[in-house]
Residue, then its C-alpha position, 0 to 999 in steps of 0.5 A: r500500500p504505497y499511498r500513505c496519509p500524511d495525517c494518520p498512519k493509514a495507507f492505501k492501494n491507489p490515490s483515489c482511495l487516499r483522496r476519499h480518506r483525506q476528506l475525513h481529515t479536511g472535512e471536505r463535502p463537495h456533494a450538496c443536496p439540491v433540495c435541502g443543502k446538506a452536503f456529503a463527502q461521497t456521491s453515493n451518500l448524497r444519492q442515499h440521502q435524496r431518498v428522504h425527499t423522493g420517498e424512494r424505498p428500493y429495498a423490500c423484504p421478500q418475506c413480509g414486503k416491508t420496504f427500506t431506504h437503505s440495504s443495511n436497514l433491510q439486513l437488520h430487519r431480516r435478522 
């Protein structure tokens, strides 16, 4: 892992992973929600957040049909 973080002991296999990690140290959040302005470091987190506004619940329990905005919530439900 040749790409070392200058702010902590972590190292990464490629520069893009290091860049994403460095956002933790800098607090950079370049992806803002156009509806409410809440900002995120990663595009994927913005996409998940936007479901709050759209009401989209793409993860459904195959046994009871209950739907969720995040796959992790479905996984917890199924336990």
